[in-house]
Residue, then its C-alpha position, 0 to 999 in steps of 0.5 A: m500500499a502506497v504512503e499516503s500524501r501529506i498535501a498543503a496549500v499555500t496563499g498569496a504565494n507567488k512572491g515575497i513572504g508566500l514564496a519564501i514559505v513554499r521554499n521553506l516548506a520543502l526544506e523543513y519537511p524532511k525533517s519534521p515530526l509530522k513527516s508522512g510520506p510525500l508532500k505535495i504543496y499548493l502554491t496560490a497566487r491570483s495570476p496564472e503567469r506569476g504563479s507558473e513562474a514562481v513554481k518554475t523558480v522553487n524547482e530551480d532553486e539551488q538550495l533545494k536542488k542540493a538538499k534534494v527535497l524535490v521530486k525532480d531530484g530524488g526527494d518527496v515533495e512536489v510544488s504545483y500552482h492553483e488559481l485562488d484570489i481570496s478577495k473572490k468568493e467564487s474563487i475560493h470555493k472553487f479551490r475548495d471544491f478542487l481540494k475536496k475532489e483531488h484529496s478526498q481523504g482530506i489535506d494537512f496544512v494551509i497557511n493563509n498568507a494572502g493580503i493587500a497593503m495599500e497606500g494612503f487612507d479613505a474609505n475605499v482604501v478601507k473596504t478594499t483592504l477589509k475586502t481581502n485582508y479580513y473577509g477574504t482571509l475569513e472565507a478561506t479559513r472557514e472553507l478549507l478548515p473542514l477539509i483539514r485531516n485530524g491532527g493537521r495545521l492552519v496558520n494565519v499570517s497576520s501582522s504586529s501592525g495589529a497590535l492593540n495598543k494603538y486602541s482606545d481601551e473600549i476598542r481595544n477590549a472589544f477586540l479581546q472580548a471579541a476573540k474570546t466570543d466568536v467571529p461575528a463579535v470580530t466582524a461587528i468590530m470591522e463594520k464599526f471602523q468601516s462606518a467610523v471611516e466613512a464618517g470621517r471620524e474614526k479616531e474620536a471611535g478609537f481606532p488608528s487611521a490605518a486600514y492595514a493595521v485594524s484589518k490584521a487586528g481583525e484577522t488575528a482576532f478572528t483566528k483566535a476565536i475559530a481556534m476556540e470553536e475548533e478546539k470544541r470539535g477535538r480534532g486536534i487541529l492547531i490554528n494560530a496567527s503569526c507576525p513574520g516581522y518586519v520583512d523586505t518586500d513589495m509590500t514594505h517597499g523594499r524597507g523591511t529589515k527580515t529577509v523573506d526567508a526569515g520572515a518565513i521561521t515562523p509561519v513554516m514552524l507553526a505548520l510543520k514543528d512540535i509546538g506543544e499542542k498550542t492553538g489560538e496563539f499569536w507568534r512572532s520571532e518563533e515566540i507567543v508574543e502579546w497582541 
């Protein structure tokens, strides 16, 4: 009987931290306590051209060749592209249905890395940012989580820019309470933020004028809420949020101080390493940190 494959999916993976996560999943899987048979990684991105180019980059990577981890070099990790735009529900549902059909036994690891950071601040920037970073990541989490086998992992790449020290006490406490309550309670805070921005009163309402930061606070909060829900199901799936750090990518306009590989360390650790059954936590630099 063939050894069962492990299946991983990484969103927003055609460049930057997402691509580094794919590379490092391939490098670290052979040493993982969760290793069991070959690993197939779906590198997902909006653009088929950029996604296919990214797969080519992985296949030609000198470090991966040297480590002989890819199937073509005698290893047991395979990387393939699949289209996914997390800002579109139908795209998420198509990917979910594809995984269900191709892998009826389930999948093992999901790393939600896709996200956007826009210049400027106004109601439209807020709406567009929340649509991808909050609602899109939430939809991907909700739709892919049921496919994860018992003992699997889900990691949402959030950000320390979503730390709660930028809010009024009232909003900070609302976030902390919502994370312990349920997803609708978190979504209500996102809706409150959007309405306050539309009225030009986000500061008075206790929010910073920062679309990306608030979207990431929401992402960390719903990750905690979903981890709590999932824990009650007793399937042993670990769900965590992580900050990759200030990484030198297009998103930081090259101002970041960490390499993409350094940024990938914590998300990959949360997917593949022994993390002592920790779930519903926010991690940075391989440690649980205060959100």
